[in-house]
C-alpha positions, 0 to 999 in steps of 0.5 A, spaced: 344 130 254 342 130 247 347 125 243 346 129 236 350 135 239 356 131 240 357 129 233 362 132 229 362 134 222 365 129 217 371 131 213 371 129 206 378 128 202 377 129 195 383 126 190 384 129 184 387 126 177 394 128 176 397 130 170 402 125 168 406 130 163 407 135 169 409 129 174 414 128 168 416 135 167 417 136 175 422 130 174 426 134 169 427 139 173 429 135 179 429 127 179 424 125 185 419 132 184 415 128 180 413 123 185 412 128 191 407 131 186 402 124 184 404 123 192 409 118 193 413 121 197 418 116 199 420 115 192 421 122 190 426 123 197 430 117 193 430 120 187 433 127 190 438 122 194 440 119 189 441 125 184 445 129 190 449 123 191 452 123 183 451 130 183 455 131 189 461 126 186 460 130 180 462 137 182 466 134 188 470 130 183 471 136 179 473 141 183 478 137 187 481 135 180 479 128 180 475 128 174 481 129 169 481 128 161 473 129 161 472 122 165 466 126 170 463 128 164 463 121 160 462 117 167 458 121 172 454 126 168 450 120 164 449 117 170 445 123 172 442 124 165 440 117 166 436 117 173 432 123 171 430 119 165 428 114 170 425 118 174 420 122 169 419 116 166 417 113 173 413 119 174 409 119 168 407 112 170 405 112 176 401 119 175 397 114 169 397 108 174 393 113 180 389 116 175 386 109 174 386 107 181 381 113 182 376 111 177 375 104 180 
């Protein structure tokens, strides 16, 4: 039996650079989405879960009347914005770090 006939072709995975601005823009849309774009799945899920929790507290509290006199807008909404900004910053710099790792 010839050994060459049993050789399977090798699959090559080519990694492409990621645009940091696209990563940041995706994180503006949904916190954590930019991390998914650059291949950081667990970090992306963390961002989505954190924003989801804060959004739930904001919307749920507003609906239930627990956040009266604009307290929700003064406390929880700024936290959502800050977490989103952190997610954008993180996605941008992680994409740059990823691109540098591709270069050697």
